[in-house]
C-alpha positions, -999 to 999 in steps of 0.1 A, spaced: 384 480 -426 373 502 -455 351 523 -433 383 533 -414 400 546 -445 418 569 -452 434 559 -419 454 527 -416 439 495 -400 454 461 -398 440 427 -387 466 404 -372 466 369 -357 479 359 -322 515 357 -336 511 393 -350 511 381 -386 490 404 -408 459 388 -420 443 419 -437 451 455 -441 433 485 -457 446 510 -482 456 534 -454 487 513 -448 501 516 -484 522 548 -478 540 529 -450 544 496 -467 561 515 -496 589 525 -473 600 492 -459 624 467 -474 606 443 -497 618 411 -479 598 422 -448 567 422 -469 570 385 -479 542 364 -463 537 359 -436 542 396 -429 547 401 -392 535 434 -377 561 434 -350 589 428 -374 576 453 -398 573 480 -371 604 473 -351 630 460 -375 657 485 -385 648 479 -422 611 484 -414 594 513 -397 619 515 -368 641 540 -387 611 563 -392 597 562 -357 608 593 -337 597 579 -303 609 543 -310 619 538 -273 583 544 -261 569 522 -289 593 494 -281 585 496 -244 547 494 -250 552 464 -273 577 447 -250 551 449 -221 522 437 -243 541 408 -258 556 397 -225 521 397 -210 507 378 -240 535 352 -237 529 348 -199 492 340 -206 496 319 -237 532 307 -245 539 305 -282 574 295 -296 570 316 -328 560 347 -308 587 341 -282 613 340 -311 601 374 -324 602 388 -288 638 376 -285 647 390 -319 632 425 -315 621 432 -279 642 413 -254 658 437 -230 695 443 -235 720 442 -206 709 465 -178 675 472 -194 644 464 -173 622 435 -185 591 457 -180 591 494 -184 567 521 -173 553 540 -202 529 569 -203 502 551 -222 497 513 -225 461 513 -238 466 539 -266 499 540 -283 511 574 -294 535 572 -324 555 599 -342 567 589 -377 590 610 -398 585 604 -435 586 624 -467 598 655 -448 567 654 -425 563 644 -389 531 623 -386 515 620 -352 493 590 -348 478 569 -320 466 534 -323 442 512 -305 439 474 -306 405 457 -306 402 421 -296 371 399 -294 363 389 -259 335 364 -265 341 349 -299 315 326 -315 342 312 -337 377 301 -326 393 321 -354 379 354 -339 396 346 -306 429 346 -325 426 379 -343 428 416 -333 424 448 -352 449 477 -348 434 510 -359 455 541 -364 441 576 -359 456 610 -367 466 630 -336 466 663 -354 453 681 -384 485 678 -405 485 640 -401 449 638 -410 456 659 -441 485 635 -451 461 605 -452 433 625 -469 458 636 -496 471 601 -501 436 587 -503 426 614 -529 457 606 -550 450 568 -549 414 572 -558 424 594 -587 450 569 -599 424 541 -597 398 561 -617 425 571 -642 438 536 -645 404 521 -653 396 544 -682 
């Protein structure tokens, strides 16, 4: 997780509850309502709730469509009441909306986030463990975010430099 810094990375369980996150997520966590950060912090709720990142995501329709398809497939393979409730809360199609949507990319999720007067362009990938030696590994995945342009990379590098400076300054 630290090796991926300054870019965000999150480990989550099969219900999309965050198990571990690196420092790269801190600028985003600072912008959501505090009640969404009370454990267990759910990545879907954090990302798609109007008081979470949803209000910052420029291409929210595309992001929702990708997650709607992913979670619907996940529930079809392994039904889970808690995940089904989150699906109903945040992803269930409204009247006239298709249950599954065609999206440009389903493996790599492009995301445009508007924050602090900047438009950040990211893409994320999700890593799962296909042949776990431990049952707990079968139930976790890692979502890693990458900058899609130089301005976004600079944002994370600046945030990382500032947080390292604060840590050094705070320990003296």
